[in-house]
C-alpha positions in Angstrom: 12.6 11.8 14.6 11.6 8.2 14.3 10.1 8.3 17.8 7.9 11.2 16.8 6.8 9.4 13.7 6.1 6.3 15.8 3.9 8.4 18.1 1.9 9.6 15.1 3.3 13.1 15.2 4.0 15.0 12.0 7.7 15.6 11.2 9.1 18.2 8.9 12.7 18.0 7.8 14.5 21.3 7.1 18.1 22.4 6.6 19.5 23.9 9.8 20.5 27.1 7.8 16.8 27.8 7.0 15.9 31.3 8.2 12.7 32.0 10.1 10.8 35.1 11.0 10.3 35.8 14.7 6.7 34.7 14.3 7.7 31.4 12.8 10.3 30.9 15.5 7.6 31.6 18.1 5.3 29.1 16.6 8.0 26.5 16.5 8.9 27.1 20.2 5.3 27.4 21.3 5.9 30.9 22.6 4.3 34.2 21.8 5.9 36.4 19.1 6.4 39.3 21.6 8.2 37.0 24.0 10.5 35.7 21.2 11.1 39.3 20.2 12.3 40.0 23.7 14.6 36.9 23.6 16.0 38.2 20.3 16.5 41.7 21.8 18.3 40.2 24.8 20.5 38.0 22.5 19.2 34.7 24.0 18.5 33.7 20.4 20.9 35.1 17.8 19.2 37.1 15.0 20.2 39.3 12.1 18.5 42.1 10.3 17.6 41.7 6.7 19.8 44.0 4.5 18.2 47.5 4.3 15.3 46.5 6.6 14.4 46.5 10.3 13.0 43.0 9.9 14.9 40.2 11.6 15.4 36.6 10.8 16.7 33.7 12.9 18.5 30.6 11.9 16.6 27.4 12.5 19.7 25.9 14.1 19.8 28.8 16.7 16.1 28.3 17.5 16.6 24.5 18.0 19.7 25.1 20.1 17.7 27.5 22.3 14.9 24.9 22.6 17.4 22.2 23.7 18.9 24.6 26.3 15.5 25.4 27.6 14.6 21.7 27.9 17.8 20.9 29.7 17.1 23.7 32.2 13.5 22.4 32.7 14.8 18.9 33.2 17.4 20.2 35.8 14.7 22.0 37.7 12.6 18.9 37.7 15.4 16.8 39.0 16.1 19.3 41.8 12.4 19.3 42.7 12.4 15.5 42.7 15.5 15.4 44.9 14.0 17.8 47.4 10.6 16.0 47.5 10.4 14.2 50.8 13.4 15.9 52.3 12.6 17.4 55.6 14.1 20.9 55.4 14.0 23.4 58.2 11.9 26.5 57.7 
């Protein structure tokens, strides 16, 4: 968090149990709402329906965990690409 502040980025502090709408989760992740809805449908991000409603909410902690997992996968792919760069592989 201190790094983000040092870079001049805005930082918001929220409790991890805060519940977000799919649209808010999408905004936080930088993804479209329909794509986040598909992630919720697939169970990639846990969600729960509001009592007596078809509206869903997601916990901030689950959204942040998904974001970290996504960043780890992205970093792994980058490391694989870097390792393969310059390697002469047969066709």
